[in-house]
Residue, then its C-alpha position, 0 to 999 in steps of 0.5 A: x548692456x553688460x549682459x551684450x559686452x559679455x556676450x561679445x567677449x566670449x564671441x571674440x575669445x572662441x574667434x581668436x582661439x581659432x585663429x590662425x585662419x585659413x587664407x581661403x575662408x579668410x580670403x572669402x569671408x573678407x569680400x563678402x562681407x566689404x561688400x556688405x559694408x559697402x551696400x550698407x553704408x551707401x545705402x543709409x545715405x540714399x544710395x539707391x543700389x540693391x545689394x546685387x547691384x553693388x556686387x556686381x558694379x564691384x565685381x562686374x563693373x558694369x552700369x545697371x540701367x536707369x540708378x545715376x551714375x553717382x550711385x555706382x560709384x559711391x560703390x567702387x568708391x567704399x569698396x575700395x576704402x574698406x580693402x585699404x581700411x583692412x590693411x592699415x588695421x593690421x598693420x597695427x600702427x597709431x592712427x594718425x590725421x593723415x590717416x582719417x583724411x586719407x580715409x575720406x579722400x579714398x571713399x569720395x575719389x570718384x564720386x565727389x573729387x572736389x571734396x576727396x580729403x579736404x577739411x570743410x570750407x563751408x556749414x554744415x547742418x542736419x535736419x534734426x527733429x526738433x530744428x536745425x543742428x549746426x556743426x562746428x565752423x570750417x574755420x575751428x575745424x582744424x585746430x579740433x582735428x588736430x585734438x582729435x588726433x592726438x586722443x585718436x593716436x593713443x586710443x587703443x583697438x577696442x570696441x569701446x573706441x572705435x564706437x568713441x571714434x564715430x560718435x567724435x568725427x559727425x560731432x566735428x563733422x571735418x568735412x563738407x560730406x561723406x562724413x557719415x560713411x568715413x566715421x563708420x571707415x574709421x571705427x571700422x578700422x578701430x576694431x579691425x585692429x582690435x581683431x574684431x570684424x567690421x560693423x554694418x548698420x543696416x537700412x533697417x537701423x538707420x533711423x534707430x542710427x540717427x536719432x542716437x547722435x542726434x540724442x549725443x548731439x544733443x548732449x545727451x548719453x550716447x547709451x542707444x547709440x552704443x548699444x544699437x551697434x554693439x548689439x550690431x558688433x554682437x551678430x556680426x560676430x557671430x555670423x563670423x563664428x558660424x562661418x569659421x567655426x563650419x570651416x574649422x570643421x573641415x567642410x570647405x563649403x561653409x563660407x560659401x553655403x552662408x554667402x549663398x543662404x543670404x543672396x537667396x534673401x538678396x535674389x528675392x529683395x530683386x525679383x520684387x522690384x519687379x526685375x529678375x537676374x541670373x548671376x554666373x559664378x565662378x568658384x575660385x582660390x580666393x571665393x566665388x567670381x561673377x562672370x556674367x548676368x541675365x537680367x528680364x523686366x519689364x520697362x515702357x510697357x515692353x517684355x526686356x533682356x538684357x546679358x554681360x559677361x566680362x571680356x576675359x568669359x566670353x566665347x564660353x558659351x556663358x551667354x547663351x546660358x544666361x540668355x536662356x533663363x532671361x527667355x524661360x523667365x519671360x515665357x513662364x510669364x506669358x510673353x510672346x516678344x522680348x526687346x533689347x536695346x543692343x550695343x554694337x558689339x552685341x548685334x550678332x550675340x543676339x541675332x544668334x540667340x534669334x532675335x532680328x533687327x527692327x531699327x538702329x538708334x540710340x539708347x539713352x540711360x536715366x543717368x544721360x548717358x546715350x548709347x548707340x544701338x540695334x532695338x531689336x525683337x524675338x517672337x517666343x511662345x508662351x511656356x505651357x505650366x508644368x513644362 
C-alpha cells in the first residue's frame, strides 16, 4: 500500500506542476471522463446502456431501441450530477448535508423524482454472501447524517477523506435508492476539491468493489476497499498525466488520440453484440460533438438499419453519408434486402435513399412506447469480396 500511495503522490505532483491547464485540453478531458463516469457508475448498478449508447443518449438525446427508458434517464441524471459536482469541487467551500442531498436529487431527478433528495422512509437491506445485511432504520438517518455532515465539513480534500466519505455514506444508506451513485459522486467531489481527477469504478471492478464494502460492513478492515480505489486513482492519474503531457508538447490532437484509441475498444464491443454503429462527429472548440449516427443490425430475422441526425445538423449530407456506411455493412454481409421502420418525418429521406413503402403501422419499442411509422424496404446487391 505504501508503494501505491507514493506512486499516487508522485503523479499528483507532476499534474500540479502542469497547472494551469489549457482550457481546451481540460474541457476535452473532463467531457470524456464525465461520460465514462456516467457509464461506469450506472453500469455497476445494472444499467444496460453500453459506453457508445451512453454517449449518444447524452450528446444526441436519442432513445436507443430495446433499452429501458429508465436507463436513458439515469444517464442524463448522472451526467448532470457530475457536471454539478465539478463546479462545486472547484469552489473549495466546506461541504454540507444539503450538498449531499442535492447530489442525490440530481442523480435521481428524472429516473426516480419521487425519492430525489429525500431521506429513506423504508427499511433498506442488501443480500450478502453471509446473509442479509440491514442498514440503519429510517428513523435514525437524520441524526446519523447530521453527525456525518459535521465530520464532512471539516474533512480535508484528500484521497483518504474521499474514500472515508464514500464508505461512511454507504454505511448509513440514507436514501431509498441511489446510495451507491451518490457515494461515488461524493467521493469524486472531494477528490476534485483536492486537485485529483474523479475515479471510475468500472463494471469489471464490481465484484471486488461490492465484496470490499460488505467486508467493511461486517466489521472487517477497509483495506481491500482502499486498495481497489487507490489502484483506480493511480491508474486514472496516469491516464490524465499522459494526455496532459502530450498536450503540453504542442500536440493539439493528444486528447483526441487518447479518446479515439479507447473508443476503438468500445466500438468493437458494440459490433460483438450484433449491432454496428457509425458515428459522425465534428471537432469543435470544446471537443468533438456527435452530429448523428447510423446502425445496422439483424432483428427478428430481418436486416435493419436506422439513421439519426441532430436537428441542427440536418440538410448537410450527414444522414446520407451515415446511411451509406450502414448499407455497405449490410452488403458486406451478403444482404439482399434492408428494412427500416421509418418515422413519419423520415419517410422522404429513406425514399431518397432508395427505399419503398410497404405499409403504414406502429413500431413498439421494448420500453413500451409506441411510434407511428412506415415500414419500408430496399433491395440491394451483395458486395463482392474485395470491392
